[in-house]
C-alpha positions as CSV (number, residue, x, y, z in Angstrom):
1,M,62.5,2.0,13.1
2,P,61.7,2.4,9.4
3,Y,65.2,3.5,8.3
4,Y,68.8,2.8,9.3
5,E,69.7,5.5,11.9
6,G,73.5,4.9,11.5
7,L,73.2,5.9,7.8
8,A,71.1,8.9,8.7
9,E,73.8,10.1,11.2
10,W,76.5,9.7,8.5
11,I,74.4,11.9,6.1
12,R,73.8,14.5,8.9
13,E,77.5,14.7,9.5
14,H,78.1,15.2,5.8
15,F,75.6,18.1,5.7
16,Q,76.4,19.6,9.1
17,D,77.9,22.8,7.8
18,R,75.1,23.6,5.5
19,L,72.2,25.8,6.5
20,D,69.9,24.9,3.6
21,V,69.4,21.2,4.5
22,E,66.3,19.8,6.2
23,E,65.1,16.3,6.9
24,K,61.6,15.1,6.1
25,R,60.0,11.7,6.8
26,M,58.4,10.4,3.6
27,F,57.9,7.2,1.8
28,G,58.3,5.3,5.0
29,G,61.9,6.5,5.3
30,L,63.8,9.7,5.7
31,C,64.5,12.3,3.0
32,F,67.2,15.1,3.0
33,M,66.2,18.3,1.2
34,V,68.9,20.7,0.0
35,S,67.6,24.2,-0.9
36,R,64.1,22.7,-0.8
37,H,65.0,20.0,-3.4
38,M,65.2,16.3,-2.7
39,C,68.8,15.3,-2.6
40,C,68.9,11.8,-1.0
41,G,67.0,9.6,1.2
42,I,67.0,6.4,3.2
43,V,64.5,3.5,3.0
44,K,65.2,0.7,5.5
45,D,68.9,0.3,5.0
46,T,69.2,1.6,1.4
47,L,70.6,5.0,0.4
48,M,68.8,6.6,-2.5
49,A,70.5,9.6,-4.2
50,R,69.3,12.0,-6.8
51,V,71.5,11.9,-9.9
52,R,71.5,14.4,-12.7
53,P,70.7,13.0,-16.2
54,D,74.1,13.8,-17.5
55,N,75.6,11.6,-14.7
56,Y,73.5,8.5,-15.3
């Protein structure tokens, strides 16, 4: 398994009430798209999140 499924389940639960979320396999892991924009992803056991420039 290329990514940590437990973390993927946690993210799925977080987004469960949204209709604009889809999952895509990419970069050897799993990516979550919100309104067709990359939001976060998992590679192995690492969570990656998109952060706006004003929140760096």
